[in-house]
N, C-alpha and C positions, 0 to 999 in steps of 0.2 A: 601903854594902851589898852584900852578897855574893850575888851571882848564885845561884838554885837549884843543886845539881847533879842531873843527869837521871842514873839509876840504870837499866840493862836487863840483860837476866836472861843475855846472852850477847853474841857479837861480833856475829853475824849482824844480832841486832835492830836494835843501833846503828846497822850500815851501813845496813839497810833505813830506819832513819828518818832517817839522814843523805841518802840516796836521794830519801826524799819531799821533805824541807827543799829540796834542790836544785832538783827539778824545778816544785815550787809556785811555788821564785823565779824560775825561767824559764832555771838555769843550765844542766840535762841538756838537750841536743840545741839547745844554741844554737848558732845559723849565726857562724861566723865567716871571716874572713878577714885574713891577715897574710902579708908577707914573711921569709925565714928563710935561715940558709946551711946547706945540706946537709953533715954532716959524716960520715954512712955510710947504706950499705943493704942490708938484707939480706931473703933469701925463707925462709921457714918453715913448710911445710905451704899450706895457700891464702891465704897474710898476705905481704905485702911490707912490712916495718918501716924508718920512714922516719928517721933521728936527724938533728935540728935544734939548733943551738947559737944563742947571741946572749951577749956580753960586755955587762956594765952594771956601775955603781960603785953602792955603797951603804956612805954613813958613812965614806968617805974611801978605801973597801977595793974592790979590783976583785974582781969575781963571775961566774960563768957559767953560763949556765941552759942546760940540758941537758933535751933532750923528745923524744920517742919517738912517731911519727904511723905511723898504721895506713892500708892500703889494701888491699882485695881485691885479690887476683891476677891477673883479669881484668879487673877497672876500670884498674887499674895499665898492664896491656898495652894497654888503649884509649889511655891517656892518654898513654904511650910513643911509639905511632904516630903519632897528632895532633901530636909535639912533632918526631915523625923522629929520635928518640932510639934509636939501635942496641945500646949496652950502658950499664949503671948508671954507668960512669965518666964518661958524658959529664953525667951530673947531681951527682955530687958535687963537691965544691969549688964550687960555683956558689952564687948567691942565687937563689930562686925565689918566687913568689908563689903560696901554698897558698890553697885556699879547702875548708871542711870545716865538719862538726859536733864541737861541744865533750861528750863522753859520760863517765860518773862508771861506773868499771870495780868494780865492787862486791869481786870477788874478792882484787883487791889493794888494794882502800881507795884508787885512783889513779882521778885523770882520765886522758882519753884521746883525741884528737883522732881523728875520722876523715875520709879526706885522699877529697874528690870530683872536686878541679879543680887542676892544677900550670901553670902560665903562665910563661914566661919575664919576667924584668922588664924593662919600658919596652918600646915599639910596633917597633923597628927588627927584630926578630928575628921576631916574627910577620908583619910587612910582609914578611921575607925567605923567612920559609916559603911565605906566601901565592901569591907572586910563583913560587914551584917549582912549586906545584901548578896555577896558573894556565899554566905554559908546559906542564905535560904533559896537561893538557885541551887545547889547543891542538893538539898533535903527536896526540890521539887524534881531534881534528876535532869535540871536544863543545861549543867554544863555541856561543853564539849569535853567528850571523854577519848579522842582520838586526833593525832595530828594528820592533815590532809593535804596532798599534793594536789595541785591544780590539773595536771597529769591524769586525775580522776576521771576529769571530766570531759564530755563529749567538746569539740572546738566551740570554743566562745566566740557565740556571732551577735549575739544582743545582750546588752549591758543598763542595767537601770542606778543610775546614781542618785545619791540622797546627799547633798550638799546646798551648800549657799552658794549662789551667784557669784559674790562676792568673796567668796573666801580661798585665801591664796592658795590653799591644799588642793582646789579644785581646779588652776592654773596648771599647778605641777602636775596633775595627772592626765589632763591632755594632752601637756608636751611633751610627756613621756610614753605615751600610747604608740609605739614606733612599730607599727603593722601596716604594710603597703596596701595600696589598689591591687585588687578589689577583695582582699581577705580581712580588710577592717572592720573589727564590729562596730556596728550600729551601737550610738552609745547616747539616751534619753536620759534629761536629768530632772528630776523630781527635788524643787527648791524646798528645804526646811529650813530654822532656824538652827543654828550649830552653837548657840550660847545663850545662855541665859534661863529663864524659868520655862518659856514654848521653847526649847528644843525638845524635849519629851515628847510634848504634844503634835511638833511637826515632824518628828521623825515617823508616830504612828502613822499618822495621816499620811503619810509618803508611800508606808509599807501597805494600807489597806489599800491606796491609789492601784499601786503596784499590781497586786493579787488581783483584783479586779479588771486590770488593764488586759484587753485580748491579744496584747502583745506578750509573745510566752517568753520571759527574758531568762538567757542563761544564767548570769550570777547577778548578785546585788550589791552596789560598793556603798560602803558608809563610810565618809570621809570627812576630814577637815584639817586645817593645819595645827601647827601646835600652840600653844597658852600657856596660861600659868593652871596653878591647880584647881584655883578656882573659877576659872573657865572651863574646865573640862568636867565637873564634880558632877555637873548639869547632866553627863552622860551615865549616872552611877545611878541607874533607876530599878528596881525591881520589874516594876513593868514594862519597862522595855527591854529587860535583859528576857523574860519570858517572851514577848511578843517575836525578839528575835528567834529565840530558840522554834517555836513553834512554825515562824516562816523558814527557817530551814528544813523543815520535815515535810510541809504540805506543798511547797513553791518552787523555791530552789535557793541553792547557797548563798549566805549574807556572807560577805567581805569586810573584816573592818579595818579601817586605816586612818586612825584618830591620833592626831599630833606628832610627835618625833620617838625615836626611837627609846625613850625612858620613860614616855608616856604611857598609862596603861589606865583604863576603865572598864566598866562592866561590860560594854558590847564585845571588849576582845575575850573574855571567857566564854562566852555564847557562841560568837560567830563560828561560821563553819572553818574560817581559814581567819587569822590574823596578821595582816603585814604592818610594818613598822612606821609605814609613811607612806600618803598619796601616792611617792615615786615610785615608791615599791609596788604596790598594788598594780600600778601602770605597767610597770616593766614585768611581773608576774604573769599579766595576761598576754601580754606583747609574744614573750618566751612561750605561751602553751601554746598560740597560735600559731606562732613561725614554726613551732617542732611539727605539727599536724600538717603542714605545707610542704615543710622537707620531706615527712613520711610519704604525703601523696607524689612527689616527685620522684623518690625511690619507686614506690608501686608503678607509677609511669614508666619507667624505665626497663622495671622489670617484665612489664605486661608486654612492650614495646619488642623485647628479647624472645619472649612466647610467640609473640604472632608472626615474629620473623622464621623463627623457626619451624612454626606449623605449615608457613608456605615453603620455605625449602624442602620440607615434608613432601608437601604435596606437589612439588615441582618433581623430585624423585621422583614419585609414583607414575607419575605421567610423563616423564623423558623417555628419549628412544633409547637410553639403556635399559631401563625399565622394562620398556615394550620386547626390545628384542630379547629380554630372557625370559617372558612369559610366552613369545612364540617358538621358543625355543625347546620348553617345557610342553608345548602342546606336540611339536614334534614327535620328541619323545615320545609321549603318550601315544599318538597316533603311530606309531614304529612297532612300541611294545602290543599294541592291540593286531598289527597285522602280524606279529609273529608268533602270536596265542592262537590267532585262526588257522594260521601256517601249522601249528603242534598239533592244534585240537584236529585238523582235517587229517592228517597223517594218520592219529591214532583211530581214527574211525575208519578210515579206510584200513588199516591194517586188521581191526576187527570184524569187518564185512570179510574180508578176504579168509579170513579163519574160518568164519563161518560158513561159506559157500565150500572150502576145503571140507570141514566137518559132513557137510551136507553131502558132498559128491560122494565121501567116504561111505555113508551110510546107505548110497544108490547101490550098493554092492549087495547088501544081505538091506532088502528093500523091507521094510515094515511101516506100512500107513499110517499106523498111529502115533509111532516113534518118531516118524519123518514130520508129521505135522506137529508133535508135540517139540519137537528141535527147530522147526523153522517159528514157530511162536515164539518160545523162549529169544530164539536168534536176533527176531524184529524187536521185541520187546525191548532188549538189549540195547540194540540201535537206536532205537527210538526215545529209550532214554538218556542215552551220550549224549544224542543230538540234542534233544532238549536242554538237557545241563549245560551243554556246549553254548548254546544260540542264549540261555539265560544267563551265563556267566559275562558271553561277552557282550549282551546289552548292557549289563551292571556296571560292566569296567566302561562302557562307551558311553553307558549316562553318569557316570562318578568323573570321568575325565571331561565331559562337556560340561559340567556341572562347575566343575574347578576353574575350567578356560573362561565359562561366563562370569563365574565371580570374579576374574583378575581382572576382565573386560567389562563387567559391568561398571557404571560410574555411579550404583550406588554403592558397592562394595569400596569405594574411594572415601565414599561419603561418610560412610561409615567409620570407616578408618578415622576421617579428618575428626570427624563428630566425638571419636572416642579422646582422640587430643585436647579438642576443645574442654570437654568434660574435665580431663584432667589439671585443664588450665582454669577450669571454672573456681576452684578451690581459693586461686588468687584472687579473683573477681570478687568472690562473697567476702572475703577477707578486706578487701579494697572498699565495699560498698557497707560494712559494717562498721570497720573503723571509720571511715570520714564522709560518707553521704549526707549526716546531718547537720554537720560543718560548713556543706558546699552549697544548702538547697538555693541559698539566696542570691548563689553567684553564678550558674545557670544561666539567668535571663543576660547576663552580661559576656557572657564567652562566644556569641553567635559572631560574633566578627572573627575571632581564633579558629572555630569551627567550620566557618563559610575558608578562610584561607587552606585550611588542613583538606577542606574538600578538594579546593581547584588543585591543591598541588598531589593529589589523589589520583585523580580523575587525567592530572597531567603523565603522571607517572605508571599508573596502575591502571586500574578499570578497562576501559576498550582493548587496551594492550596487551591484555591475557590474553584475547583472543588469537595473538602473535605463537602461543605454544601450539597451538592446533593448525597449523599453517593458514590463519587465516590473515587479515589485511586491515590496517589503519587508516583512514583517509583523515587527511589534514590541511589546513591552509594557516601557514606559520605556525604559531602556537595554538591554534583553534581544531579542536577535534570534531569532524563534521559525522555525524550521527544521524543524520536525517536529511531526505533528498529533497526536502524545502528549502535547506539550508544552501545549495548550489543551483547554478542556474548555467546553460549550455557555454559555452568558451572560458571558464572558468580552469584556473591551473591549479592542479592539487598535489600534494606530496602524499605518496604511497609509501607507508612504513610495513615492512616486510620484516621475519624471526631474522631473515638473516641477511638485510639489508635494504635501501631504499630504490625508490622511482618515483619519476614525476608523470604526470597522466594530464590531458585536458578532456573534458566533457563535452562530449555530442550532442548528446538528448538527455534531457530529464524525464523521467515516467515517475508519476508519484502515486501512490494509491490513496482515496479518499478517504 
């Protein structure tokens, strides 16, 4: 049975129908990759036309396929630069690996192939070209001269990723970025072509956007999954290598993670650090952040122990045993002062008695001049001894009172506590320098935890500290009453003392305005 004949009103309608069928079948814009011999190359307007051919045999007869492919003039120039081609004669007469899309050209009712990528057949030419670029970068001192570790960097909080949103490697990167909230880095994607002649312009454009962005990134990750040598050869660019090297110096480190373990491209030689795969770079970033989090936890425990020790010292300084020790020292000082006065008075009394006896002896052979001189000398000695005794006693009293005051004055204790806090300040400074830049963005997310910690400190500390000095804390259930406005007559409250508890009922409330 013959198939039905489709009838169209004109040629345009028929070709539009054919185009729709090809599109629905997936033949229009079909991605293709194939090798072919170039027979000719011409430039017309903004397009480059590449003629390729291939011999084949059909029904015992040798035939030949001739096909014309198209490329934009600017795109072909980029491909020629990548291939280090100086003229079209270097392309003609050789076999190349082409990659592009199949398209139905309606005006001529024909198929055309738009070329995106041209690569040499085999890896020898690609390797030789990469070696030339490597030597040029070495001459310009753009190569990485030492191997780095992510531990050298501050905590990684912001990451810029240059990749294609459809790249398989990008999915591997995100799935292996295993850092828990709230420490997980912020990741921004800067899309770029990661294959073909638009690779280098795309990556260069992304680097410029990152450099001008107000967000200050900690690292830039350049990544894509594996592929053939012809797929990855478009990363082998002197211009791209120089751009990455300069970016490392002026902005932030670039981490390369292109292909698989065996794949090496020019960015791997100039990046701040190279990773074998997208998975490896994600795990490296995760490990760096988690190491800093563990360090923060260790510092937190250390600070907790230090603060607990300081409060224990404070309690010892103000405890009953310490106060009794100070009282005993003051008592001993008073006793020594009394003994000093007693001994001094005895010496003074003996001296006066001795002088009186001498004066009485002198009365037997009275000599007015000698008597007056003896009396004056004796009185001067008595006055000198008395002044020395009084001054010595005054100095002793002042010295011992100052000692007692220093032991009882809360400022003395405050200075002692401040000294201990200053000693622990070294740990605080170390913590501030090591992790403050990592967790600037996390402070806003820590409000709930701080509120909870404040409630616990208020419950177990705060007003309860007054109990050490004989005070009392009023509570209603778990709530601490710290204002007269919070109670009314008739309320029943719990009274917490240092050595026990009691209950009370409010008879009257007087509140200051």
